[in-house]
VOGU-98008 format. One record per residue (C-alpha): residue number from 0; chain; x negated, y negated, z. Coordinates in pm, 1 decimal. Layout:
<pts>
@pos: NUM&unit: A&c1: X&c2: Y&c3: Z
...
</pts>
This chain:
<pts>
@pos: 0&unit: A&c1: -9446.5&c2: -7879.4&c3: 5242.0
@pos: 1&unit: A&c1: -9296.1&c2: -8167.1&c3: 5435.8
@pos: 2&unit: A&c1: -9194.5&c2: -8109.9&c3: 5786.6
@pos: 3&unit: A&c1: -8803.6&c2: -8066.5&c3: 5854.8
@pos: 4&unit: A&c1: -8850.0&c2: -8279.6&c3: 6168.1
@pos: 5&unit: A&c1: -9096.9&c2: -8573.3&c3: 6180.8
@pos: 6&unit: A&c1: -9153.6&c2: -8735.2&c3: 6521.4
@pos: 7&unit: A&c1: -9348.1&c2: -9070.5&c3: 6538.1
@pos: 8&unit: A&c1: -9446.9&c2: -9294.4&c3: 6835.7
@pos: 9&unit: A&c1: -9134.5&c2: -9212.9&c3: 7043.1
@pos: 10&unit: A&c1: -9087.8&c2: -9355.5&c3: 7354.4
@pos: 11&unit: A&c1: -8772.8&c2: -9346.2&c3: 7576.2
@pos: 12&unit: A&c1: -8757.0&c2: -9544.3&c3: 7875.4
@pos: 13&unit: A&c1: -8471.8&c2: -9550.8&c3: 8158.1
@pos: 14&unit: A&c1: -8530.1&c2: -9867.4&c3: 8334.1
@pos: 15&unit: A&c1: -8857.7&c2: -9824.9&c3: 8501.0
@pos: 16&unit: A&c1: -8867.9&c2: -9468.8&c3: 8425.6
@pos: 17&unit: A&c1: -9067.5&c2: -9341.2&c3: 8142.4
@pos: 18&unit: A&c1: -8904.6&c2: -9026.7&c3: 8017.0
@pos: 19&unit: A&c1: -9118.8&c2: -9019.5&c3: 7722.7
@pos: 20&unit: A&c1: -9451.9&c2: -9183.7&c3: 7622.4
@pos: 21&unit: A&c1: -9551.6&c2: -9226.7&c3: 7229.3
@pos: 22&unit: A&c1: -9459.6&c2: -8859.9&c3: 7124.7
@pos: 23&unit: A&c1: -9552.4&c2: -8747.3&c3: 6778.3
@pos: 24&unit: A&c1: -9486.0&c2: -8391.5&c3: 6641.3
@pos: 25&unit: A&c1: -9398.0&c2: -8232.5&c3: 6329.5
@pos: 26&unit: A&c1: -9172.7&c2: -7940.5&c3: 6303.9
@pos: 27&unit: A&c1: -9244.7&c2: -7686.0&c3: 6024.6
@pos: 28&unit: A&c1: -8975.3&c2: -7527.1&c3: 5799.5
@pos: 29&unit: A&c1: -8886.1&c2: -7156.4&c3: 5909.3
@pos: 30&unit: A&c1: -9082.1&c2: -7191.0&c3: 6232.8
@pos: 31&unit: A&c1: -8993.4&c2: -7090.8&c3: 6588.1
@pos: 32&unit: A&c1: -9144.4&c2: -7389.6&c3: 6782.9
@pos: 33&unit: A&c1: -9128.6&c2: -7358.5&c3: 7182.3
@pos: 34&unit: A&c1: -9138.4&c2: -7673.3&c3: 7363.9
@pos: 35&unit: A&c1: -9264.2&c2: -7598.7&c3: 7735.1
@pos: 36&unit: A&c1: -9287.1&c2: -7802.6&c3: 8028.3
@pos: 37&unit: A&c1: -9184.7&c2: -7846.7&c3: 8380.1
@pos: 38&unit: A&c1: -8848.7&c2: -7989.5&c3: 8498.4
@pos: 39&unit: A&c1: -8819.9&c2: -8352.6&c3: 8426.0
@pos: 40&unit: A&c1: -9102.9&c2: -8311.1&c3: 8173.7
@pos: 41&unit: A&c1: -8901.1&c2: -8474.2&c3: 7872.5
@pos: 42&unit: A&c1: -8797.2&c2: -8185.4&c3: 7698.9
@pos: 43&unit: A&c1: -8396.6&c2: -8228.6&c3: 7681.7
@pos: 44&unit: A&c1: -8462.6&c2: -8601.2&c3: 7644.7
@pos: 45&unit: A&c1: -8671.9&c2: -8562.7&c3: 7322.0
@pos: 46&unit: A&c1: -8414.3&c2: -8284.4&c3: 7169.0
@pos: 47&unit: A&c1: -8117.6&c2: -8519.9&c3: 7264.1
@pos: 48&unit: A&c1: -8285.3&c2: -8811.9&c3: 7043.5
@pos: 49&unit: A&c1: -8344.9&c2: -8590.5&c3: 6774.4
@pos: 50&unit: A&c1: -7994.1&c2: -8471.2&c3: 6767.0
@pos: 51&unit: A&c1: -7847.9&c2: -8823.7&c3: 6814.0
@pos: 52&unit: A&c1: -7737.2&c2: -8816.3&c3: 7169.9
@pos: 53&unit: A&c1: -7972.2&c2: -9068.7&c3: 7278.2
@pos: 54&unit: A&c1: -8172.9&c2: -9372.1&c3: 7115.6
@pos: 55&unit: A&c1: -8536.8&c2: -9370.7&c3: 7127.5
@pos: 56&unit: A&c1: -8676.9&c2: -9685.2&c3: 7291.2
@pos: 57&unit: A&c1: -8933.5&c2: -9697.1&c3: 7024.5
@pos: 58&unit: A&c1: -9066.7&c2: -9497.4&c3: 6735.1
@pos: 59&unit: A&c1: -8900.7&c2: -9296.8&c3: 6458.8
@pos: 60&unit: A&c1: -8763.1&c2: -8957.8&c3: 6383.2
@pos: 61&unit: A&c1: -8673.1&c2: -8807.0&c3: 6059.6
@pos: 62&unit: A&c1: -8514.5&c2: -8477.0&c3: 5994.3
@pos: 63&unit: A&c1: -8544.4&c2: -8340.0&c3: 5650.3
@pos: 64&unit: A&c1: -8671.0&c2: -8677.0&c3: 5558.6
@pos: 65&unit: A&c1: -8386.9&c2: -8887.7&c3: 5647.1
@pos: 66&unit: A&c1: -8366.9&c2: -9123.2&c3: 5954.2
@pos: 67&unit: A&c1: -8177.3&c2: -8999.6&c3: 6243.8
@pos: 68&unit: A&c1: -8043.2&c2: -9354.2&c3: 6308.3
@pos: 69&unit: A&c1: -7975.2&c2: -9503.5&c3: 5967.3
@pos: 70&unit: A&c1: -7862.4&c2: -9150.5&c3: 5832.5
@pos: 71&unit: A&c1: -7694.8&c2: -9010.2&c3: 6125.2
@pos: 72&unit: A&c1: -7414.2&c2: -8833.4&c3: 5944.8
@pos: 73&unit: A&c1: -7661.5&c2: -8656.1&c3: 5731.6
@pos: 74&unit: A&c1: -7899.7&c2: -8549.9&c3: 6002.6
@pos: 75&unit: A&c1: -7630.4&c2: -8444.4&c3: 6250.6
@pos: 76&unit: A&c1: -7487.7&c2: -8222.7&c3: 6021.0
@pos: 77&unit: A&c1: -7835.7&c2: -8059.1&c3: 5943.8
@pos: 78&unit: A&c1: -7885.0&c2: -8000.4&c3: 6332.2
@pos: 79&unit: A&c1: -7711.0&c2: -7724.9&c3: 6524.1
@pos: 80&unit: A&c1: -7746.1&c2: -7786.8&c3: 6907.8
@pos: 81&unit: A&c1: -7701.9&c2: -7539.8&c3: 7183.8
@pos: 82&unit: A&c1: -7708.4&c2: -7744.2&c3: 7531.0
@pos: 83&unit: A&c1: -7871.7&c2: -7624.7&c3: 7827.2
@pos: 84&unit: A&c1: -7512.7&c2: -7679.4&c3: 8025.0
@pos: 85&unit: A&c1: -7252.3&c2: -7436.3&c3: 7967.6
@pos: 86&unit: A&c1: -6948.0&c2: -7652.9&c3: 7839.5
@pos: 87&unit: A&c1: -6632.3&c2: -7527.3&c3: 7682.4
@pos: 88&unit: A&c1: -6270.0&c2: -7586.5&c3: 7636.1
@pos: 89&unit: A&c1: -6066.9&c2: -7384.0&c3: 7854.4
@pos: 90&unit: A&c1: -5752.1&c2: -7418.4&c3: 7668.9
@pos: 91&unit: A&c1: -5860.6&c2: -7216.3&c3: 7342.8
@pos: 92&unit: A&c1: -5949.4&c2: -6874.1&c3: 7244.0
@pos: 93&unit: A&c1: -6314.7&c2: -6775.4&c3: 7118.1
@pos: 94&unit: A&c1: -6192.5&c2: -6805.3&c3: 6737.2
@pos: 95&unit: A&c1: -6001.6&c2: -7117.8&c3: 6805.4
@pos: 96&unit: A&c1: -6314.2&c2: -7278.8&c3: 6956.2
@pos: 97&unit: A&c1: -6511.0&c2: -7186.6&c3: 6651.5
@pos: 98&unit: A&c1: -6303.9&c2: -7323.9&c3: 6385.5
@pos: 99&unit: A&c1: -6230.4&c2: -7656.0&c3: 6577.1
@pos: 100&unit: A&c1: -6601.4&c2: -7692.8&c3: 6610.6
@pos: 101&unit: A&c1: -6636.9&c2: -7610.4&c3: 6221.9
@pos: 102&unit: A&c1: -6366.7&c2: -7892.6&c3: 6193.5
@pos: 103&unit: A&c1: -6623.3&c2: -8157.3&c3: 6322.1
@pos: 104&unit: A&c1: -6839.4&c2: -8094.7&c3: 6036.2
@pos: 105&unit: A&c1: -6542.9&c2: -8097.6&c3: 5784.8
@pos: 106&unit: A&c1: -6628.3&c2: -7724.2&c3: 5736.3
@pos: 107&unit: A&c1: -6348.0&c2: -7475.6&c3: 5689.6
@pos: 108&unit: A&c1: -6460.5&c2: -7163.2&c3: 5832.6
@pos: 109&unit: A&c1: -6417.6&c2: -6874.3&c3: 5625.5
@pos: 110&unit: A&c1: -6299.9&c2: -6521.6&c3: 5769.7
@pos: 111&unit: A&c1: -6631.9&c2: -6348.6&c3: 5620.7
@pos: 112&unit: A&c1: -6838.6&c2: -6630.3&c3: 5795.8
@pos: 113&unit: A&c1: -6631.3&c2: -6614.5&c3: 6131.5
@pos: 114&unit: A&c1: -6676.5&c2: -6247.8&c3: 6138.8
@pos: 115&unit: A&c1: -7062.0&c2: -6290.2&c3: 6064.2
@pos: 116&unit: A&c1: -7111.4&c2: -6493.4&c3: 6381.2
@pos: 117&unit: A&c1: -6874.6&c2: -6308.6&c3: 6583.9
@pos: 118&unit: A&c1: -7052.9&c2: -5968.1&c3: 6522.4
@pos: 119&unit: A&c1: -7399.3&c2: -6131.1&c3: 6533.6
@pos: 120&unit: A&c1: -7322.8&c2: -6288.4&c3: 6898.6
@pos: 121&unit: A&c1: -7123.2&c2: -5938.1&c3: 7011.2
@pos: 122&unit: A&c1: -6791.6&c2: -6153.8&c3: 7046.7
@pos: 123&unit: A&c1: -6574.1&c2: -5949.9&c3: 6813.9
@pos: 124&unit: A&c1: -6388.5&c2: -5798.1&c3: 7131.5
@pos: 125&unit: A&c1: -6367.1&c2: -6132.6&c3: 7272.6
@pos: 126&unit: A&c1: -6208.5&c2: -6299.9&c3: 6951.2
@pos: 127&unit: A&c1: -5867.2&c2: -6384.2&c3: 7107.0
@pos: 128&unit: A&c1: -5975.9&c2: -6406.9&c3: 7454.0
@pos: 129&unit: A&c1: -5957.4&c2: -6759.7&c3: 7620.0
@pos: 130&unit: A&c1: -6276.9&c2: -6915.8&c3: 7670.9
@pos: 131&unit: A&c1: -6244.4&c2: -6980.3&c3: 8072.6
@pos: 132&unit: A&c1: -6177.9&c2: -6559.2&c3: 8097.7
@pos: 133&unit: A&c1: -6540.2&c2: -6503.2&c3: 7959.1
@pos: 134&unit: A&c1: -6861.3&c2: -6417.1&c3: 8138.1
@pos: 135&unit: A&c1: -7123.6&c2: -6679.2&c3: 8202.9
@pos: 136&unit: A&c1: -7340.8&c2: -6468.9&c3: 7921.1
@pos: 137&unit: A&c1: -7042.2&c2: -6465.6&c3: 7681.6
@pos: 138&unit: A&c1: -6978.1&c2: -6853.4&c3: 7728.9
@pos: 139&unit: A&c1: -7358.2&c2: -6884.7&c3: 7620.8
@pos: 140&unit: A&c1: -7325.9&c2: -6654.3&c3: 7331.5
@pos: 141&unit: A&c1: -7012.4&c2: -6877.9&c3: 7224.4
@pos: 142&unit: A&c1: -7228.3&c2: -7210.6&c3: 7256.5
@pos: 143&unit: A&c1: -7451.0&c2: -7072.9&c3: 7011.8
@pos: 144&unit: A&c1: -7187.2&c2: -6976.4&c3: 6776.7
@pos: 145&unit: A&c1: -7034.7&c2: -7288.4&c3: 6806.1
@pos: 146&unit: A&c1: -7381.6&c2: -7454.2&c3: 6694.9
@pos: 147&unit: A&c1: -7411.4&c2: -7235.4&c3: 6393.4
@pos: 148&unit: A&c1: -7060.3&c2: -7266.6&c3: 6250.8
@pos: 149&unit: A&c1: -7181.3&c2: -7541.6&c3: 5985.6
@pos: 150&unit: A&c1: -7484.5&c2: -7342.9&c3: 5899.1
@pos: 151&unit: A&c1: -7771.5&c2: -7594.9&c3: 6027.0
@pos: 152&unit: A&c1: -8098.9&c2: -7610.1&c3: 5889.0
@pos: 153&unit: A&c1: -8245.9&c2: -7687.5&c3: 6216.0
@pos: 154&unit: A&c1: -8120.6&c2: -7519.1&c3: 6540.5
@pos: 155&unit: A&c1: -8219.5&c2: -7666.7&c3: 6885.3
@pos: 156&unit: A&c1: -8174.9&c2: -7401.2&c3: 7190.0
@pos: 157&unit: A&c1: -8231.7&c2: -7608.0&c3: 7519.4
@pos: 158&unit: A&c1: -8274.1&c2: -7327.3&c3: 7783.4
@pos: 159&unit: A&c1: -8037.8&c2: -7075.6&c3: 7583.0
@pos: 160&unit: A&c1: -8087.8&c2: -6780.1&c3: 7813.6
@pos: 161&unit: A&c1: -8093.1&c2: -6961.0&c3: 8156.0
@pos: 162&unit: A&c1: -7878.6&c2: -6761.2&c3: 8388.4
@pos: 163&unit: A&c1: -7821.2&c2: -6451.2&c3: 8167.6
@pos: 164&unit: A&c1: -7920.1&c2: -6097.9&c3: 8234.2
@pos: 165&unit: A&c1: -8233.8&c2: -5932.3&c3: 8087.3
@pos: 166&unit: A&c1: -8044.5&c2: -5729.0&c3: 7834.1
@pos: 167&unit: A&c1: -7849.8&c2: -6048.9&c3: 7704.0
@pos: 168&unit: A&c1: -8191.6&c2: -6240.0&c3: 7696.5
@pos: 169&unit: A&c1: -8341.5&c2: -5967.1&c3: 7467.4
@pos: 170&unit: A&c1: -8017.2&c2: -5935.4&c3: 7246.1
@pos: 171&unit: A&c1: -8038.9&c2: -6323.6&c3: 7185.6
@pos: 172&unit: A&c1: -8414.6&c2: -6286.6&c3: 7116.8
@pos: 173&unit: A&c1: -8342.9&c2: -6048.5&c3: 6835.4
@pos: 174&unit: A&c1: -8080.5&c2: -6269.2&c3: 6700.6
@pos: 175&unit: A&c1: -8317.2&c2: -6543.0&c3: 6719.3
@pos: 176&unit: A&c1: -8582.0&c2: -6358.8&c3: 6488.5
@pos: 177&unit: A&c1: -8295.4&c2: -6277.7&c3: 6256.6
@pos: 178&unit: A&c1: -8201.5&c2: -6645.4&c3: 6201.1
@pos: 179&unit: A&c1: -8582.2&c2: -6747.3&c3: 6148.5
@pos: 180&unit: A&c1: -8626.7&c2: -6490.0&c3: 5903.0
@pos: 181&unit: A&c1: -8321.4&c2: -6647.2&c3: 5742.0
@pos: 182&unit: A&c1: -8502.7&c2: -6946.9&c3: 5702.1
@pos: 183&unit: A&c1: -8354.2&c2: -7147.9&c3: 5985.1
@pos: 184&unit: A&c1: -8575.4&c2: -7369.7&c3: 6175.2
@pos: 185&unit: A&c1: -8589.4&c2: -7302.0&c3: 6546.2
@pos: 186&unit: A&c1: -8687.5&c2: -7537.5&c3: 6821.3
@pos: 187&unit: A&c1: -8685.9&c2: -7353.4&c3: 7165.1
@pos: 188&unit: A&c1: -8702.2&c2: -7502.4&c3: 7528.1
@pos: 189&unit: A&c1: -8742.3&c2: -7254.4&c3: 7786.7
@pos: 190&unit: A&c1: -8822.6&c2: -7198.8&c3: 8151.8
@pos: 191&unit: A&c1: -8908.5&c2: -6822.7&c3: 8080.3
@pos: 192&unit: A&c1: -9265.8&c2: -6821.5&c3: 7965.8
@pos: 193&unit: A&c1: -9256.3&c2: -6492.2&c3: 7844.5
@pos: 194&unit: A&c1: -8959.7&c2: -6601.5&c3: 7632.6
@pos: 195&unit: A&c1: -9186.6&c2: -6843.6&c3: 7423.1
@pos: 196&unit: A&c1: -9462.2&c2: -6568.6&c3: 7419.2
@pos: 197&unit: A&c1: -9232.1&c2: -6327.9&c3: 7269.2
@pos: 198&unit: A&c1: -9070.1&c2: -6575.8&c3: 7017.2
@pos: 199&unit: A&c1: -9268.5&c2: -6884.8&c3: 6929.1
@pos: 200&unit: A&c1: -9497.6&c2: -6929.4&c3: 6616.5
@pos: 201&unit: A&c1: -9629.9&c2: -7236.8&c3: 6789.5
@pos: 202&unit: A&c1: -9638.3&c2: -7394.8&c3: 7125.3
@pos: 203&unit: A&c1: -9605.5&c2: -7754.3&c3: 7241.7
@pos: 204&unit: A&c1: -9674.6&c2: -7839.8&c3: 7606.7
@pos: 205&unit: A&c1: -9515.5&c2: -8157.7&c3: 7751.5
@pos: 206&unit: A&c1: -9558.0&c2: -8303.2&c3: 8112.6
@pos: 207&unit: A&c1: -9456.1&c2: -8654.5&c3: 8237.4
@pos: 208&unit: A&c1: -9343.8&c2: -8738.1&c3: 7876.3
@pos: 209&unit: A&c1: -9627.5&c2: -8682.4&c3: 7718.0
@pos: 210&unit: A&c1: -9708.9&c2: -8426.6&c3: 7471.0
@pos: 211&unit: A&c1: -10040.6&c2: -8232.1&c3: 7591.7
@pos: 212&unit: A&c1: -10104.3&c2: -7977.3&c3: 7329.6
@pos: 213&unit: A&c1: -9943.4&c2: -7862.0&c3: 7003.4
@pos: 214&unit: A&c1: -10097.1&c2: -7534.1&c3: 6868.6
@pos: 215&unit: A&c1: -10055.4&c2: -7199.3&c3: 6712.4
@pos: 216&unit: A&c1: -9951.0&c2: -6958.7&c3: 6976.4
@pos: 217&unit: A&c1: -10231.5&c2: -6703.7&c3: 6902.6
@pos: 218&unit: A&c1: -10472.7&c2: -6961.8&c3: 6838.4
@pos: 219&unit: A&c1: -10375.2&c2: -7122.1&c3: 7190.2
@pos: 220&unit: A&c1: -10416.6&c2: -6792.9&c3: 7364.8
@pos: 221&unit: A&c1: -10760.2&c2: -6715.1&c3: 7188.7
@pos: 222&unit: A&c1: -10910.6&c2: -7056.4&c3: 7281.5
@pos: 223&unit: A&c1: -10818.4&c2: -6988.9&c3: 7634.1
@pos: 224&unit: A&c1: -10991.9&c2: -6660.0&c3: 7651.8
@pos: 225&unit: A&c1: -10684.0&c2: -6411.6&c3: 7565.8
@pos: 226&unit: A&c1: -10478.5&c2: -6520.1&c3: 7889.1
@pos: 227&unit: A&c1: -10128.2&c2: -6508.6&c3: 7899.7
@pos: 228&unit: A&c1: -9914.7&c2: -6804.6&c3: 7794.2
@pos: 229&unit: A&c1: -9802.4&c2: -6866.1&c3: 8138.4
@pos: 230&unit: A&c1: -10175.5&c2: -6889.1&c3: 8248.8
@pos: 231&unit: A&c1: -10241.7&c2: -7117.2&c3: 7976.2
@pos: 232&unit: A&c1: -9920.7&c2: -7325.0&c3: 8044.3
@pos: 233&unit: A&c1: -10021.3&c2: -7383.7&c3: 8412.2
@pos: 234&unit: A&c1: -10376.4&c2: -7444.2&c3: 8341.9
@pos: 235&unit: A&c1: -10279.6&c2: -7729.8&c3: 8081.0
@pos: 236&unit: A&c1: -10052.8&c2: -7886.0&c3: 8315.6
@pos: 237&unit: A&c1: -10267.9&c2: -7877.8&c3: 8647.0
@pos: 238&unit: A&c1: -10569.1&c2: -8028.3&c3: 8401.9
@pos: 239&unit: A&c1: -10354.9&c2: -8317.6&c3: 8286.9
@pos: 240&unit: A&c1: -10250.1&c2: -8384.9&c3: 8639.2
@pos: 241&unit: A&c1: -10571.3&c2: -8402.6&c3: 8756.4
@pos: 242&unit: A&c1: -10681.2&c2: -8610.8&c3: 8495.0
@pos: 243&unit: A&c1: -10407.1&c2: -8851.0&c3: 8584.3
@pos: 244&unit: A&c1: -10427.8&c2: -8832.4&c3: 8961.1
</pts>
């Protein structure tokens, strides 16, 4: 089966800063892929290029077989993006924010679809609440809802549970699994290694813009003697830095 996302030779330079260097990666249909790396490793830069928010310096990216530059209208509609930063329009209610977001994709949000998203994210009681009155965790849920209104084939979650409590984090984990079971491909970046260990089918580790490893989670753990994913991650990053130091 053809990968839903194909990344070939992608580099990104900001002046003299090399944010990504010759990244090759395939994301498979229906998997949860966790992209791990320290702050500044290039995770958000890579996601932003796939989602069309940045242009790669070199290389090519395809989503569902279509080039993200030439066929950007198609590929952007195929992607849902939950950004790392919480952003919202303070003048609209939760329902209004979701309907407006759907309109950007020329989607008329049905009552059934709206109710499904609100229920799945436990936002039903906040339907007519102004977004500025939501807690940080509820704002995070609203961001996820906005990314789902057009029913994307691929969902990028950039640090989706940063700054939320453990209960909310675990409820979001359950919903991510539900989306995967429905056929949505999910790419997750996270600082919480236990989050990747709980959710991911495959894991990629990136540091200083270079992809160090991509492997099935269980195979990666087995190859490193059954260590925790956090131990494996720290070992890979330390080894890469020693090799370049």
